[in-house]
C-alpha positions as CSV (number, residue, x, y, z in Angstrom):
1,M,84.2,121.4,73.0
2,M,87.7,122.4,73.2
3,I,90.4,120.9,70.4
4,E,93.8,122.0,70.7
5,F,96.3,121.0,68.3
6,E,100.3,120.4,68.9
7,K,103.2,119.5,66.7
8,Y,103.9,116.1,67.4
9,R,107.4,115.8,69.0
10,P,108.5,112.3,70.3
11,L,110.0,112.6,74.0
12,T,113.4,112.8,74.7
13,F,112.9,110.7,77.9
14,E,110.0,108.8,79.2
15,V,108.9,106.6,82.5
16,V,106.5,103.7,82.3
17,E,105.4,101.4,85.0
18,R,103.4,98.4,85.7
19,K,102.5,96.8,89.0
20,G,101.7,93.0,88.4
21,L,98.8,90.9,89.3
22,G,99.7,90.2,92.7
23,H,101.2,93.7,93.7
24,P,99.4,94.7,96.9
25,D,97.8,97.7,95.1
26,T,96.8,95.6,92.0
27,L,95.5,93.3,94.5
28,A,93.1,96.0,96.3
29,D,92.2,97.4,93.1
30,G,91.0,93.7,91.7
31,I,89.3,93.2,95.0
32,S,87.3,96.7,94.7
33,E,86.1,95.7,91.3
34,A,85.2,92.3,91.9
35,I,83.0,93.2,94.7
36,S,81.4,96.2,92.5
37,M,80.7,93.4,89.9
38,E,79.2,90.7,92.3
39,L,76.9,93.5,93.9
40,S,75.7,94.5,90.4
41,R,74.8,91.1,89.5
42,S,73.2,90.5,92.8
43,Y,71.1,93.9,92.5
44,L,70.2,93.2,88.6
45,E,69.1,89.4,89.6
46,E,67.1,90.9,92.6
47,F,65.6,94.4,91.7
48,G,66.1,94.8,87.9
49,E,68.5,97.5,88.3
50,I,72.2,98.3,89.8
51,L,71.5,99.9,93.1
52,H,73.9,102.7,94.8
53,H,77.3,101.6,96.1
54,N,80.9,102.3,95.8
55,V,83.6,99.9,97.1
56,D,86.7,101.8,95.8
57,K,88.1,102.0,99.6
58,V,90.0,98.5,100.2
59,L,93.1,98.5,102.2
60,I,95.1,95.3,102.3
61,T,97.6,95.5,105.6
62,A,100.6,93.1,105.3
63,G,100.9,89.9,107.5
64,R,104.0,88.5,108.8
65,V,106.0,85.4,107.9
66,E,109.2,83.2,108.6
67,V,110.4,82.3,104.9
68,E,113.7,80.1,104.1
69,F,114.5,78.3,101.1
70,G,112.2,75.7,100.5
71,G,109.5,76.8,102.6
72,G,108.4,78.7,105.6
73,R,105.4,79.5,108.0
74,V,102.9,82.2,108.5
75,L,102.8,84.1,111.8
76,E,100.1,86.4,111.0
77,P,97.9,86.5,107.7
78,P,97.4,89.6,105.8
79,T,94.0,91.5,106.1
80,V,91.9,93.1,103.8
81,I,89.9,95.6,105.1
82,V,86.7,96.7,102.7
83,G,85.4,100.2,103.0
84,G,82.8,102.2,101.0
85,R,79.0,102.3,100.6
86,A,76.5,99.7,99.3
87,T,72.7,99.0,99.5
88,P,72.7,95.6,101.1
89,P,71.6,92.7,98.8
90,A,68.2,90.9,99.5
91,G,69.7,87.6,99.1
92,E,73.0,87.4,100.8
93,D,74.2,89.3,104.0
94,L,76.3,92.1,102.6
95,E,79.4,91.1,104.8
96,G,79.0,87.7,103.7
97,L,79.3,88.6,100.1
98,I,82.1,90.8,100.5
99,A,84.2,88.1,102.3
100,R,83.5,85.5,99.6
101,V,84.2,87.4,96.7
102,A,87.4,89.2,98.3
103,S,88.6,85.9,99.2
104,D,87.9,84.3,95.8
105,H,89.9,87.0,94.1
106,L,92.7,86.5,96.3
107,K,92.9,82.8,95.4
108,R,92.7,83.5,91.9
109,S,95.2,85.9,91.9
110,L,97.8,84.1,94.5
111,A,98.3,80.7,93.7
112,N,100.4,80.3,97.1
113,L,98.3,82.4,99.5
114,L,96.6,80.0,101.8
115,E,95.7,82.3,104.9
116,H,94.2,85.6,104.9
117,R,91.3,87.7,106.8
118,I,88.5,90.0,105.9
119,D,87.3,92.8,107.6
120,A,83.9,94.2,105.9
121,R,83.3,97.8,106.7
122,V,80.9,98.6,104.1
123,R,77.8,100.9,105.1
124,G,74.8,102.1,103.4
125,G,75.3,105.3,101.5
126,S,74.1,108.9,102.0
127,P,70.5,109.6,100.9
128,E,71.8,112.6,98.7
129,L,74.1,110.3,96.8
130,V,71.7,107.3,96.8
131,S,68.8,109.7,95.1
132,L,71.6,110.8,92.2
133,M,71.6,107.1,91.2
134,R,69.1,107.9,88.6
135,R,69.4,111.9,87.9
136,G,72.9,112.3,87.2
137,A,76.6,112.1,88.2
138,N,77.7,110.7,91.1
139,D,80.5,113.3,91.9
140,T,82.3,116.1,90.4
141,S,85.4,114.1,88.8
142,I,87.9,113.8,85.9
143,G,88.5,111.2,83.1
144,V,91.3,111.0,81.1
145,G,92.5,108.7,78.0
146,F,95.2,109.1,75.6
147,A,96.0,106.7,72.4
148,P,97.9,105.1,71.0
149,L,100.3,103.1,73.3
150,N,103.9,103.9,72.4
151,P,106.4,101.1,72.0
152,T,107.7,101.5,75.6
153,E,104.2,101.3,76.9
154,E,103.4,98.2,74.9
155,L,106.8,96.7,75.9
156,V,105.9,97.3,79.7
157,L,102.6,95.7,79.6
158,E,103.7,92.8,77.8
159,L,106.8,92.0,80.1
160,E,104.5,91.5,83.2
161,E,103.1,88.0,82.1
162,R,106.7,87.0,80.2
163,V,108.1,87.4,83.9
164,R,105.3,85.5,85.6
165,M,105.7,82.8,83.4
166,V,109.0,82.1,84.7
167,R,109.5,78.7,87.1
168,G,109.8,80.0,90.9
169,V,108.4,83.5,90.2
170,G,105.0,84.6,92.1
171,E,102.2,87.0,90.9
172,D,103.9,90.0,92.8
173,T,106.0,91.7,90.0
174,K,106.7,95.4,89.0
175,V,108.2,96.5,86.0
176,M,109.5,100.3,85.7
177,A,111.2,101.4,82.3
178,V,113.1,104.5,81.9
179,R,113.7,105.5,78.5
180,I,116.3,108.4,77.6
181,R,116.4,108.8,73.8
182,D,117.7,105.6,72.4
183,R,118.9,104.0,75.9
184,L,116.2,101.9,77.8
185,N,116.7,100.9,81.6
186,L,114.0,98.3,83.0
187,V,114.2,97.9,86.6
188,V,112.1,94.7,87.6
189,A,110.9,93.3,90.7
190,A,109.8,89.7,90.9
191,A,108.5,87.9,94.2
192,I,110.7,84.4,94.2
193,V,108.4,81.7,95.7
194,S,110.6,80.1,98.7
195,K,109.2,76.5,97.8
196,F,110.7,76.6,94.4
197,V,114.2,77.4,95.5
198,S,116.4,75.6,97.9
199,S,119.1,77.3,97.9
200,M,120.8,80.9,97.3
201,E,122.5,79.3,94.0
202,E,118.9,78.6,92.8
203,Y,117.5,81.6,93.9
204,R,120.1,83.7,91.3
205,E,119.3,81.1,89.0
206,V,115.8,82.2,88.8
207,K,116.7,85.9,88.8
208,E,119.0,85.1,85.6
209,R,116.3,83.4,84.0
210,V,114.1,86.3,84.4
211,R,117.0,88.7,83.1
212,E,117.3,86.1,80.2
213,T,113.3,86.5,79.6
214,I,113.6,90.0,79.3
215,A,116.2,90.2,77.4
216,T,114.5,88.2,74.6
217,A,111.9,90.7,74.2
218,A,113.9,94.0,74.9
219,D,117.5,95.6,74.0
220,A,117.8,97.3,77.3
221,E,119.9,97.4,80.5
222,V,118.0,95.1,82.9
223,A,118.0,95.0,86.8
224,V,116.2,92.2,88.4
225,N,115.3,92.6,92.3
226,A,117.9,95.4,92.6
227,A,117.8,95.5,96.3
228,D,119.1,92.3,97.0
229,G,122.0,92.3,99.4
230,G,123.5,89.5,101.1
231,N,120.9,87.2,102.7
232,N,118.2,90.1,102.2
233,I,116.4,88.8,99.1
234,F,113.1,89.1,97.4
235,L,112.1,85.4,98.5
236,T,108.5,85.3,99.4
237,L,106.4,82.3,101.1
238,T,103.4,83.4,98.9
239,G,104.4,85.2,96.2
240,S,103.3,88.5,97.1
241,S,104.5,91.1,99.5
242,I,101.3,91.3,100.9
243,E,102.6,88.6,103.3
244,M,104.9,90.8,105.2
245,G,106.6,93.6,103.1
246,D,104.1,96.0,101.6
247,D,100.5,97.3,102.1
248,G,98.1,97.9,99.3
249,A,95.1,100.3,98.7
250,T,92.7,100.9,95.7
251,G,93.5,103.7,93.6
252,R,97.4,103.7,94.1
253,G,98.3,101.4,91.2
254,N,98.0,101.0,87.5
255,R,95.5,103.6,85.6
256,G,92.6,102.4,83.5
257,S,95.6,101.9,80.5
258,G,96.8,99.3,82.7
259,L,100.1,101.3,83.2
260,I,101.3,104.1,85.4
261,T,102.5,107.0,82.8
262,P,103.6,110.2,84.4
263,M,104.6,111.7,81.0
264,R,100.8,111.6,79.9
265,P,97.9,113.1,81.4
266,M,96.4,111.1,84.3
267,S,93.7,111.2,86.5
268,I,94.6,110.0,90.0
269,E,90.9,109.0,90.5
270,A,90.3,105.5,91.7
271,I,88.5,103.4,88.9
272,A,88.1,99.9,90.5
273,G,85.1,99.4,92.6
274,K,82.9,102.4,91.8
275,N,79.4,101.8,90.5
276,P,79.1,101.5,86.5
277,V,75.9,103.7,86.3
278,N,76.7,107.1,87.2
279,H,80.0,107.1,89.0
280,V,82.2,109.2,86.5
281,G,85.2,108.5,88.1
282,K,84.8,105.2,86.6
283,I,83.1,105.8,83.6
284,Y,84.8,108.8,82.2
285,N,88.0,107.4,82.4
286,V,86.9,104.6,80.2
287,V,85.0,106.9,77.8
288,A,88.1,108.9,77.3
289,G,90.2,106.0,76.5
290,R,87.9,104.6,74.1
291,A,87.3,108.2,72.4
292,A,90.8,108.7,72.3
293,A,91.6,105.5,70.7
294,E,89.1,106.3,67.9
295,I,90.4,109.4,67.3
296,A,93.9,108.2,67.1
297,E,92.6,106.1,64.2
298,L,91.8,109.7,62.1
299,D,94.4,110.4,59.3
300,G,97.4,112.8,60.5
301,V,96.5,112.0,64.3
302,E,99.6,110.9,66.0
303,E,98.5,110.9,69.6
304,A,95.0,112.2,70.9
305,Y,94.2,113.0,74.2
306,V,90.9,113.3,75.6
307,T,89.8,114.9,79.2
308,L,86.2,114.9,80.7
309,V,85.2,116.8,83.7
310,S,81.6,115.8,85.2
311,R,79.6,118.1,87.4
312,I,77.9,116.3,90.2
313,G,74.0,116.1,89.7
314,A,74.3,116.7,85.9
315,P,73.5,114.3,83.1
316,L,76.4,112.0,82.3
317,T,75.9,113.0,78.7
318,E,76.7,116.6,79.6
319,P,80.0,117.1,81.0
320,L,81.5,120.5,82.5
321,L,84.5,120.0,80.1
322,R,85.1,118.1,76.9
323,A,88.7,118.6,75.9
324,V,90.6,116.8,73.0
325,E,94.2,117.6,72.4
326,I,95.9,116.0,69.1
327,R,99.1,115.8,68.0
328,G,100.3,115.4,64.5
329,D,102.5,116.9,61.5
330,E,99.2,119.6,60.5
331,R,96.4,120.9,62.5
332,P,93.4,119.0,61.2
333,D,90.9,120.8,59.0
334,G,87.1,121.5,60.1
335,G,85.8,118.4,59.0
336,A,88.3,116.6,60.8
337,E,87.5,118.4,64.0
338,R,83.7,117.8,63.2
339,R,84.6,114.3,63.3
340,I,86.6,114.4,66.6
341,E,83.4,116.0,67.9
342,E,81.1,113.6,66.7
343,I,83.3,110.6,68.3
344,V,83.4,112.2,71.6
345,D,79.7,112.9,71.8
346,R,79.0,109.3,70.2
347,H,81.0,108.0,73.2
348,L,79.2,109.8,75.9
349,Q,75.7,108.9,74.4
350,G,76.9,105.3,74.7
351,I,77.5,105.3,78.4
352,G,74.8,102.9,79.3
353,D,76.0,100.2,76.9
354,L,78.8,100.0,79.2
355,V,77.0,98.8,82.1
356,E,76.8,95.5,80.8
357,D,80.8,95.3,80.0
358,F,81.6,96.5,83.5
359,V,79.5,94.1,85.1
360,A,80.9,91.3,82.9
361,G,84.2,92.5,83.9
362,R,85.5,93.1,80.0
363,L,86.8,96.6,80.6
364,R,90.3,97.0,82.0
365,V,90.5,99.0,85.4
366,C,93.9,98.2,86.4
């Protein structure tokens, strides 16, 4: 194992982003993961084990609407295209299962989306990858985790729910935080639902309530729906830009931390939708995050970063690379390094115990 030490120095500037529940990319991630969870439950019930699948290729193509204060109408509903590979379950048609689960997720996530289409294009996997299911890693991939979250990161996570709780705001939100030394700028996008506002004045009142809500939580310069100009405003029929403004794709949104953190080491791997048994693109990101969180609790450690790299076909407990970077005031002694190695190895050995948590939806993937 590689263990590197660096003197801890707070960043002069940082950028942190969170795409909210109804953002097109978050919706795509959520649909991918929901389908994987349902497939896993079906496989366990029918076969006693989780079979090969990866449904991490969801694309949402935006529809078209006419929207006005007080309402509007759908001209063309958004379409969810589900790609990937899966073993067909015995108890339910695969396309039917995908359509049911994807629709349920959209209904849970978007209170005002009444129309959509599902296009299921999932097929069986290649024999080579199917054969790896019980033998080793499904891919050569990278998992990265860090801990703890800093104050800006915690704030951005918290703000999404605060913004969505403002009456009139839909589920499609985005928070971008830019901190330069002690100065914090927050740029917030909040889809405002047309049925809740009857005029431009009421629209502006909702925006002001969003700004005031943020101001109670943060000492920052705040911009809400900064692209608004004249009659071109973020007014939506459904509460999400998938109605007309934006498409979504699995893996383009939040990382396993729930955030997009370009100042931190990150994997660009899509976590959602991959099988929880041997797809390291999912598993290693969660394991790295959990190991980093435990290492960060050690005396003298201000920040911990864990990187794991798999080799296709090799046991998941034997990564090609195990690397830890710790930051603090002083380099830890040999005893602390042994504890760090023990922590990483314990989390790798416990990979099998994560399957139940993945299937139950207890682990954050977006």
